[in-house]
ROBA-698597 format. One record per residue: x, y, z of N, C-alpha, C, O, CB in turn. Coordinates in steps of 0.001 Angstrom, whole numbers, padded with zeros to 6 digits, always signed. Glycine has a CB too. Example, Ala and Ser with C-alpha at 12.3 -4.5 7.8 and 13.67 -1.06 7.14 Angstrom:
// ROBA-698597
+013190-005690+007800+012300-004500+007800+013200-003300+007800+014236-003319+008465+011308-004473+009046 +012850-002250+007080+013670-001060+007140+012900+000030+007870+013409+001138+008039+014084-000598+005725 
***
This chain:
// ROBA-698597
+001056-000944+000156-000085+000014+000044+000993+001405+000173+001919+001701+000929-001479-000210+001436 +000333+002045-000976+000896+003420-000560+000483+004346+000258-000655+004354+000727+001008+004069-001400 +001603+005441+000574+000871+006446+001093-000300+007190+000975-000986+007526+001940+001384+007019+001085 -000632+007552-000612-001676+007738-000774-003027+007750-000975-003820+008618-001340-001517+007832-000898 -003141+006382-000599-004263+005009-000206-004881+005489+001183-004047+006054+001891-003345+003202+000074 -005824+005415+001586-006334+005339+002679-006411+004542+003649-007136+003628+003257-007046+005488+002542 -005988+004282+005025-005934+003383+005459-006661+002646+005628-007327+003375+006364-005608+003460+006019 -007486+001303+005609-008611+000662+005765-008682+000746+007237-007734+000918+008003-008656-000706+005138 -010100+000582+007571-010651+000896+009287-010772-000026+009527-011231-000774+008664-011864+001618+009814 -010406-000610+010976-011099-001522+011718-012714-002067+011472-013715-001369+011630-010986-000948+012909 -012690-003433+011065-014229-003953+010958-014554-004308+012333-013815-005214+012719-014489-005310+009933 -015416-003912+013239-015970-004564+014317-017385-005321+013897-018005-004636+013084-016155-003501+015450 -018155-006747+014296-018598-007319+013774-019735-007525+015365-019081-007853+016354-017642-008291+012943 -020618-007428+015507-021905-008247+016721-021956-008922+016244-021801-009059+015030-023314-007953+017186 -022339-010033+017483-023226-010897+017254-024583-010789+016502-025055-011683+015799-023391-011237+018270 -025218-009423+016773-026550-009274+015932-026421-009222+014792-027235-009757+014040-027304-008269+016122 -024834-008234+014142-024736-008372+012931-024079-009307+012176-023833-008970+011018-024436-007524+012652 -023604-010795+012667-023664-011562+011956-024770-012409+011700-024935-013193+010766-022864-011990+012157 -025543-012126+012711-027444-012545+012364-027809-012563+010914-028017-013258+009920-028677-011241+013020 -027748-011197+011488-028866-010002+010636-027871-009763+009189-028621-009715+008214-029150-008015+011783 -026628-009627+008850-026330-009543+007127-026101-010934+006873-025901-011994+007467-024873-008556+006538 -026258-010291+005339-026256-011063+004385-024929-011593+003761-023829-011045+003837-026959-010478+003583 -025241-012777+003122-024057-013254+002590-022763-012525+002016-021586-012702+002330-024468-013914+001737 -023269-011734+001169-022643-010723+001042-021621-009392+001176-020513-008953+000869-023017-010744+001014 -022872-009102+001878-022276-007679+003202-021005-008612+003887-019859-008245+003629-023913-007108+004962 -021211-009849+004784-020371-010315+005505-019219-010665+004563-018049-010420+004859-020920-011336+006283 -019544-011182+003547-017803-011438+002411-017389-009384+002169-016196-009082+002133-018434-012665-000250 -018075-008647+002083-017353-007503+002008-016405-007124+003446-015272-006706+003685-018430-006413+001661 -017553-007524+004171-017141-006911+005612-015736-007976+005748-014901-007439+006475-018608-007134+007114 -015345-009138+005309-014289-009881+005466-013589-009435+004719-012408-009613+005019-014351-011069+005382 -013745-008942+003892-012785-008630+002723-012245-007171+003377-011052-006875+003457-013646-008507+000988 -013109-006513+003726-012086-005012+004322-011594-005509+005866-010842-004709+006422-013293-003141+004552 -011882-006555+006510-011159-006619+007570-009543-007410+007418-008611-007386+008222-012116-007291+008529 -009636-008070+006114-008630-008947+005690-007567-007652+005265-006341-007640+005380-009171-010132+004376 -008575-006443+004675-007220-005828+004117-006666-005199+005558-005455-005334+005732-007470-004500+002724 -007210-004710+006322-007326-003971+007706-005902-004897+008055-004800-004349+008049-009057-004223+008853 -006100-006645+008417-004784-006942+009062-003536-007069+008079-002361-007047+008445-004929-008266+009842 -003935-007189+006921-002970-006880+005733-001836-005880+006400-000754-006072+006957-003847-006085+004340 -002722-004572+006025-001914-003267+006489-000946-003094+007438+000155-002559+007305-002654-002434+006894 -001599-003743+008713-001091-004254+010198+000136-004959+010272+001183-004772+010892-002054-005205+010845 -000380-006055+009256+001272-007358+009118+001800-006449+008579+002666-005969+009310+001441-009067+008055 +001672-005729+007209+003198-004701+006816+003788-003849+007598+005017-003820+007552+003083-003748+005764 +003348-003284+008165+003437-002236+009172+004320-002855+010425+005410-002414+010790+001883-001759+009637 +003935-003464+010740+004971-004482+011918+006249-005023+011030+007403-004951+011453+003971-006181+012633 +005954-005486+009949+007080-006386+009060+008397-005253+008940+009576-005502+009189+006358-006906+007186 +007756-003801+008435+008796-003350+008202+009488-002506+009314+010433-001751+009089+008607-002783+007139 +008801-002752+010799+009141-002112+012217+010054-003072+012511+011117-002702+013009+007937-001926+013393 +009840-004383+012280+010848-005308+013113+011958-005486+011919+012768-006387+012134+010089-006979+013738 +012103-004828+010806+012964-004885+009681+013714-003607+010101+014920-003526+009864+012224-004906+008150 +013015-002539+010753+014176-001442+010424+014817-001286+012241+015871-000686+012451+013298+000450+009560 +014010-001908+013385+014180-001861+014307+015145-002747+014824+015708-002521+015895+013266-001823+014666 +015440-004038+013930+016663-005267+014532+017843-004831+014296+018772-005298+014955+016704-006784+013844 +018149-003586+013059+019730-003146+013051+020064-002566+013839+021161-002602+014396+020242-002481+012173 +018876-001694+014109+018982-000548+015041+019620-000886+016629+020548-000442+017304+017453+000038+015158 +018514-001978+016806+018591-002511+017991+020469-002987+018342+021193-002572+019247+017401-003837+017911 +020689-003682+017561+021805-004499+017378+022890-003388+017694+023741-003400+018583+021884-005242+015863 +022648-002475+016780+023837-000940+016767+024160-000680+018515+025223-000633+019135+022772+001005+015923 +022594-000529+018993+022581+000418+020531+023100-000770+021265+023858-000522+022203+020824+001127+021285 +022807-002107+020986+023238-003166+021970+024511-002954+021560+025182-002569+022518+022663-004714+021912 +025357-003063+020216+026699-002861+021454+027425-001884+021485+028623-002039+021722+027771-003775+021462 +026789-000386+021210+027028+000637+021754+026541+000469+023292+027175+001219+024034+026458+001678+020965 +025939-000027+023706+026099-000350+025483+026763-001294+025909+027318-001246+027007+024935-000669+026225 +026825-002399+025051+027936-003504+025570+029519-002645+025620+030262-002997+026536+028004-005041+024261 +030121-001356+024506+030892-001171+024869+031004+000177+025953+032042+000682+026382+031438-001332+023895 +029557+000588+026251+029864+001826+027012+029900+000557+028683+030563+000923+029653+028250+003499+026793 +029525-000108+028708+029660-001128+029458+030663-001581+029997+030549-002053+031128+029316-001858+029032 +031814-001569+029401+033000-001901+028986+033663-001467+029469+034500-001968+030220+033304-001829+028060 +033424+000142+029057+034481+001147+029352+034109+001829+030925+034905+002589+031477+034479+002383+028031 +032905+001473+031491+032693+001818+032681+033271+001098+033438+033617+001606+034504+031609+001908+032975 +033589-000301+033196+033901-001086+033706+035219-000839+033954+035714-000942+035076+033551-002012+033215 +035865-000493+032896+037571-000349+033025+037830+000923+033927+038791+001018+034690+038419-000078+031367 +036846+001901+033746+037350+003331+034155+036892+003032+035690+037375+003944+036361+036534+004866+033264 +036138+002108+036562+035872+001839+037655+036556+001113+038260+036744+001274+039466+034984+001549+037729 +037060+000199+037614+038806-000754+038129+039781+000320+038004+040913+000202+038474+039525-002297+036855 +039468+001152+037514+041039+001946+037726+040854+002917+039193+041506+002904+040238+041472+003240+036078 +039696+003728+038772+039223+004005+040176+039521+003482+041334+040394+003962+042057+038178+003883+040252 +038797+002392+041651+038943+001338+042552+040630+001044+042961+041230+001227+044020+038212+000047+041830 +040890+000742+042209+042883+000824+042142+043348+002389+042661+043869+002163+043753+043679+000644+040028 +043391+003331+042506+043381+004397+042892+043002+005006+044181+043641+005747+044929+042915+004749+042182 +041783+004506+044265+041103+004583+045855+042213+003486+046631+043035+004080+047329+039066+003885+045954 +042316+002385+046615+042988+001341+047107+044863+002111+047413+045491+002332+048448+042764-000087+045780 +045142+002278+046163+046847+003121+046755+046531+004236+047550+047251+004284+048547+047979+003897+045398 +045563+005315+047455+045388+006810+047996+044867+006125+049384+045370+006685+050358+044145+008051+047029 +044150+005253+049656+043836+004171+050978+045295+003871+052029+045569+004290+053154+043300+002402+050187 +046095+002886+051002+047324+002824+051893+047757+003710+052083+048069+003670+053273+048254+002220+051646 +048185+005106+051460+049418+005687+051331+048911+006889+052579+049749+007638+053081+049879+006226+049548 +047228+006944+053033+047026+007730+053757+047278+006755+055546+047257+007205+056692+045545+008387+053201 +047486+005377+055042+047585+004450+056202+048910+004759+056739+049027+005133+057906+047423+002892+055839 +049937+004622+055944+051148+004532+055755+051562+006018+056786+052097+005937+057892+051503+004451+054020 +051136+007408+056054+051169+008583+056642+050719+008736+058347+051182+009474+059216+050315+009355+055743 +049501+007595+058409+049007+007967+060226+049957+007049+061157+050165+007329+062338+047038+007401+060696 +050573+005801+060436+051743+005245+061144+052624+006728+061687+052847+007267+062771+052718+004134+059958 +053010+007043+059981+054101+007982+059915+054202+009047+061179+055267+009161+061786+053933+008745+058573 +053177+009727+061496+052418+010732+062268+052572+009968+063831+053208+010528+064723+050645+010957+061614 +051868+008540+064054+051947+008404+065593+053442+008013+065783+053941+008040+066908+050848+007207+066264 +054252+007598+064535+055561+007471+065104+056406+008831+066009+056841+008891+067159+056366+007073+063838 +056375+009902+064781+056795+011115+065018+056070+011807+066190+056287+012997+066418+056693+011816+063836 +055240+011106+066914+054555+011638+067687+054980+011650+068927+055286+012537+069724+053557+011248+067593 +054921+009829+068956+056086+009314+069933+057552+009465+070086+058011+009333+071220+056087+008208+069862 +058127+009652+069372+059561+010513+069471+059896+011363+069847+061021+011591+070294+060054+010838+068783 +058500+012447+069718+058852+013925+070185+058476+014113+071565+058772+014982+072386+058118+015048+069341 +057680+012982+071622+057575+013141+073591+058617+012487+074181+059215+011454+073877+056146+012351+074448 +058735+013288+075101+060452+012529+076074+059494+011864+076682+058264+011871+076711+061837+013610+077387 +060562+011158+077268+060072+010156+078507+060717+010234+080136+061818+010615+080532+060454+008615+077975 +059793+009823+080704+059938+010356+082036+061300+010499+082714+061643+011285+083597+059185+009581+082837 +061826+009773+082232+063782+009835+082557+064468+010717+081865+065377+011367+082381+064714+008474+082135 +064089+010849+080532+064456+011694+079868+064406+013196+080752+065392+013866+081060+063675+011531+078666 +062769+013554+081102+062974+014501+082247+063410+014600+083583+063694+015683+084093+062184+014856+082403 +063481+013456+084210+064052+013614+085011+065616+014146+085443+066071+014728+086427+063739+012830+085199 +066342+013490+083827+067799+013471+084239+067929+014898+083446+068940+015472+083853+068891+011984+083689 +067173+015737+082348+067285+017515+082671+067175+017990+083734+067882+018977+083939+066395+018359+082136 +066167+017464+084983+066172+018158+085884+067162+018074+087013+067413+018871+087917+065139+018081+086187 +067564+017116+086772+069303+016429+087456+070160+017562+087252+070909+018200+087992+070197+014878+086465 +069898+017621+086260+071509+017838+085298+071645+020027+085812+070952+020943+085369+071058+017336+082436 +072936+020091+086955+072988+021471+087432+072584+022700+086286+071702+023554+086378+074498+021669+087959 +073378+022503+085389+073200+024175+084474+071361+023927+083901+070683+024953+083848+074785+024337+082447 +070832+022870+083596+069636+023395+083037+068796+023726+084841+067877+024544+084834+068751+021984+081717 +069061+023267+085809+068543+023840+086942+068778+025044+087239+067826+025666+087710+068817+023270+087866 +070106+025775+087071+070443+027082+087065+069238+027813+086643+068426+028525+087234+071604+027343+086228 +069405+027342+085231+068712+028403+084366+067272+028365+084528+066646+029411+084358+069018+028236+082881 +066458+026931+084937+065493+027388+085451+064887+028399+086629+063851+029042+086796+065261+026619+085514 +066179+028161+087374+066056+028670+088961+066111+030581+087983+065338+031461+088364+068013+027944+090545 +066829+030765+087147+066702+032207+087129+065864+032493+086190+065400+033617+086380+067870+032932+086943 +065477+032019+085309+064072+031962+084581+063191+032156+085664+062785+033315+085576+063702+030565+083772 +062703+031602+086628+061560+031953+087980+062488+033306+088471+061815+034298+088190+061375+030362+089573 +063456+033612+088942+063759+034928+089704+063008+036305+088560+062233+037242+088754+065827+035062+089936 +063688+035809+087469+063084+037186+086284+061539+037207+086138+060908+038263+086175+063679+036941+084457 +060991+036061+085980+059502+036161+086200+058876+036366+087241+057757+036869+087141+058959+035283+085903 +059422+036034+088574+058714+036611+090020+058552+038338+089557+057517+039005+089535+060011+036332+091749 +060410+038900+089099+060381+040389+089060+059604+040902+088131+059339+042103+088177+061579+040956+088874 +059070+040045+087066+058275+040562+086079+056738+041179+086513+056068+042181+086261+058169+039438+085107 +056618+039956+087313+054984+039530+088122+055063+041313+088676+054375+042294+088392+054993+037759+089959 +056386+041083+089679+055493+043029+090757+056062+043780+089630+055177+044623+089485+056427+043958+093014 +056819+044003+088861+056783+045276+087950+055740+045334+087473+055503+046537+087363+057649+045425+086918 +054268+044324+086803+053315+044668+086462+052120+044985+087281+051156+045722+087077+053193+043999+085763 +052576+043957+088599+051427+044515+089818+052230+046292+089444+051860+047116+088607+051726+043553+092163 +053127+046357+090205+053191+047744+091002+052353+049205+089328+051722+050260+089393+055712+048069+091629 +052845+048415+088245+051954+049253+086966+050388+049870+087344+049730+050905+087458+051651+048032+085589 +050348+048493+087435+048647+048283+087685+048531+049046+088577+047821+050007+088284+047965+046885+088115 +049022+049046+089811+048535+050115+091203+048534+051355+090691+047493+052010+090633+049583+050198+092622 +049671+051805+090274+049676+053117+090204+048635+053834+088896+048266+055007+088863+051212+053430+090072 +048337+052837+087957+047157+053337+086797+045927+053091+087902+044988+053649+087335+046995+052162+085013 +045345+052503+089320+044437+051887+089464+044187+053525+090905+043095+053750+091426+044711+049910+089722 +045246+054215+091157+045191+055326+091338+044355+056199+091450+043749+056140+090380+045632+055569+090867 +043656+057436+092387+042709+058110+092198+043479+059800+091439+044332+060372+092118+041866+058083+093735 +043060+060407+090071+043964+061136+089621+043749+062187+090350+042788+062431+091080+044008+061309+088327 +044722+062831+090118+045627+064336+091084+044223+065211+090891+043487+065356+089914+047563+065407+090043 +044188+065585+091866+043254+067755+091917+043929+068799+092443+044944+068485+093064+041724+068116+093083 +043757+069555+092401+044464+070886+092972+043541+071108+094453+043950+072095+095064+044289+072439+091688 +042653+070557+094986+042419+070782+096395+042843+069153+097345+042654+069058+098558+040595+071313+096514 +043327+068199+096626+044402+067704+097293+045593+067776+097814+046358+068626+097356+044547+067246+097003 +045996+066987+098791+047315+067319+099473+048328+067195+098436+049254+068000+098337+047668+066374+100713 +048124+065940+097458+048796+066049+096708+049243+066753+095627+050379+066629+095169+048697+065502+096619 +048304+067575+095144+047672+068478+093870+048359+070011+094727+048673+070806+093841+045353+068355+093609 +048646+070579+096094+048450+071265+096251+050221+071471+096075+050733+072494+095619+047469+071402+097167 +050999+070230+096558+052639+069922+096578+052698+070279+094997+053461+071097+094485+053260+068041+097091 +052000+069712+094523+052716+069488+092647+052129+070751+091568+052345+070978+090377+051919+067586+091715 +051488+071270+092364+051256+072817+091558+051785+073676+090934+051764+074042+089759+050997+073564+092031 +052540+074145+092318+053769+075302+092143+054971+074539+091564+055928+075216+091190+054285+076079+093712 +055017+073334+091461+056347+072503+090674+055629+073023+089247+055826+074120+088725+056562+070315+090942 +054893+072137+088830+054263+072722+087110+054451+073419+086629+054765+073492+085441+053270+073041+086714 +054252+074622+087815+054195+075801+087077+055311+076699+086584+055458+077510+085670+053512+076482+087722 +056241+076069+087861+057443+076554+087768+058430+076322+086684+059336+077006+086208+057912+076249+088744 +057818+074770+086375+058275+074232+085016+057890+075015+084105+058636+075933+083765+057837+072954+084648 +056847+074867+083601+056439+075270+082607+056795+076643+082543+056768+077093+081398+055234+074978+082486 +057187+077608+083621+057739+079248+083013+059194+079027+083283+059960+079986+083372+057087+080901+083984 +059641+077654+083429+060816+077958+082759+061094+077387+081036+062047+077792+080371+061861+077368+083750 +060018+076349+080497+059901+075504+079199+059379+077106+078649+060149+077675+077875+058634+073802+079126 +058368+077667+078959+058237+079197+078206+058390+080180+078158+057981+080822+077190+057692+079606+078014 
***
């Protein structure tokens, strides 16, 4: 059939049609139905013939994509395994370095027993105490109430201040 011919319509017959239609009408309907089935069969055959090569091509492409994906996955799994191994090695190395850096109790005792180190610690302790005292004095001076002209300190310092300003001025 060509595209210009109208497509036959599906023929439906009920039981009452089978009983009431004449033989010629039934034959006509049968021919219409046969033409309809023939059109459907040719369309199905065309679809099957067109789809089979396309399906085979798409199947081959999908197989290739699956193989490529599997290969990529294997590569990534191998990379992940090497990275995990490197991380484990780094972790053990960090733990070893931490152990090496921590001095043992015996090393600490020997350093405290050493007279030169002990003398050094004593000097540092004395300097620290002096610094704390100086800091405390400075904080006390800052917390004193401000000088006023009417207070006893103000009465003594005002003439000195005027004499100093007169000399410089």
